[in-house]
Phi, psi and omega in degrees: 000324184291322184295313175296330177296319178299317183293325178296318182293319178301321181292319177297321181295318177297318179295325179295317178297320178300313182297321178297318178298323178292323180289334180272346183305321180301341180294341180297336176289019176308316174306322177298320179296320180293327173298321178296328180287340176288327183304314178301334179296327176286334178299310177301326180298318179290323183301313179297328181296327178281323184304312179299323182293318182291317184302310180298326180298318177292322180295316181295329179288332184265344181302313181298344179287014174297353181062047176245137348279157173293143183305131175064011176273126189292141171250105184277129176254117178281133176252117184281005182233168177293148182298147176106345181279180183299317179294327176293317176297323180299306185289329175289328176293328184275334189308312181302320178291322180295322180296320177296313183293313186271345179068034183214147176293148179239080179287144177245123185244116180283129174228066181289156174140141174054038178054052179078357182294321179299313181295317182295322179298325176286321182299313186296340181267351183286156180294133184280061184243006179087357185266001173223120177224172184215143169289146176218159178233145171252135013261004189303313180295322181293328177296330184300328180253342177287333179270111181299332182291344178285339181050050177292145179273014183215165173232180179298333181289347180271357183257127178266122182275121183261306181191146165268139188252314187204166172233155174235131181298136170267112190250145172260116185248147170223168179293152184297338177267010179293146175288344185275132182252339184209183182291327179298324180295313184287327179286325176296321179294318181293325178293324179281338178224078183304136176062028181243332180280112183273131178244123177276140180230177181263013175149151178301126180061021169280177183304318178298319179295311181294326177295316178299316178297321179297315174300312179303316179293317182297320184268358180060048177230181177221117177266164169253144183243139177236120187261135179236166179270072178114167183285332178301304176301324180294320177295320179299318179296321180296311182295332181273000180081011182276344171224157183272339183200165174231156171234103185220177178289145182300328181298322179290328184270348192300314182291324177292325175297315179296329179282345179089006180282333187231148174242136174268124176275333178175170177218150191275064179210160180255009176245130182300131182275137177282345182273336177230067186298336182268359181255123179294152174294164181292330180288326178291339181266011170097007178251130181273079186208126177231119182203068174282165171279120185249129182252124182220186181239134179239155178233164178299159177300149174070016176290131184303139183303324183294322178290318179299316182296320179297313180295317181299320179292328177291323176297315183298316179298318179298321182293339181272352179288134184297326180292325179291316176303319180294316179298323179290324177297329182295335181247014177061039172261147179248121176302132175208082184289139170228135180282176187306316181292316180298316182296318178295325177292318178297320181298313181299319181291326179291322175301314177300323179290325185283323187308307180295329179293323177299314180297320181291323179295321180292322180292315186285335180276354183281000000 
C-alpha cells in the first residue's frame, strides 16, 4: 500500500511543478515589455518637433500684445524737410488713415536742416518704443553718414527700417526748345564738349547731384554742375538759360512739363512713369541705372520688431487708400511699398551705389 501511495504523491508533485512552470511562462515576454518601453523614447523625439512649431505660433500670437500703440498716445513723425514739400504732403495725406488704423494721433514735426542730418540725429536718440519715427530719403539720408566730412553721430546700423512708402522720378530736364530729345542726345553733347554741359541741382551731393553723376559715370562723360537751394531756383536758372539742364525730382518739374516750358529727356528708373508716359525709362534708353528718390520711414535703433511690423502694416494699408493715392498723384509720387526686410535690403544697395558717387563728387568739385 505504501508503494502506490509514494508513486501517487510523486505524480502530484511533478504535475505541480509543470503547472507552476506554465503560470510563470508569460513572464518570458519581458523583452516585449522592454520593446514597449522603447516606444516612449520615440514620443519625446516627436514632441520636440512639435514644440518648436507650437512655440513660435504662441509667441507670434502674443507679440502684438505688446499693447502698441497705447490708446490715444501720439506717434510723432519727424519731417526732415521744411513744411510744404512733397514729403510733407505725402505724410500728411497718410496721417488720417494711420490715425484710424493705429488708434493714435499722428503729429508731424518738421526738423529741417543739413539734408536730413538734423532729423536723423534726433531720431537715433529717441526712445525705441515706436512713438517717434522719421521720414527719410534715399540717397540723401545715407550721404549724411557715408560722407565722413559730415561728422554724423550715427551710422546706417543705427537706423531701424520700417517701410519704404513711395518713389519720385529723378528727371533730366531741358527747355522745350532744346535740340536734345532724349538722354542719348545730351550725353553725346557732353562727350563732344567735356565739362561744358551745365546741370542744375538742388544741392551739393544731394539726390539730384548724385543722380547726375551716376548718369555721367554710366555714359562715360563729364557734366558741369551748378548747385541751387532747391528745385525752384534750379528751374528758374534753366528757363533763364543759365544751365543747359536740371536733374530734380519729377514732382518739381511736373507742372512745367504740363505747361510745355520744359521737356523731360529721361528719368532714372526701370519702371514706366505714369506722370511721363511718353518718356522712356533710363533703362529703356540703354543705360543700366536705377536711382529714384525713395521716401521711407525709419525708427530709432533697437525698436522691437513687433512694433516695427505693426507700424509698417499700417503704412501699407494707408498707401492703398484711394484718397492717399490721389494726394500722392498731385505731387507726382508713386506708391512703392517695401516691408522692413525689403526696405533694409534696398537701403543697403543704395549705400553701395552712393559711396563711389560721393568720392566722385568730391573729386570733381575740387
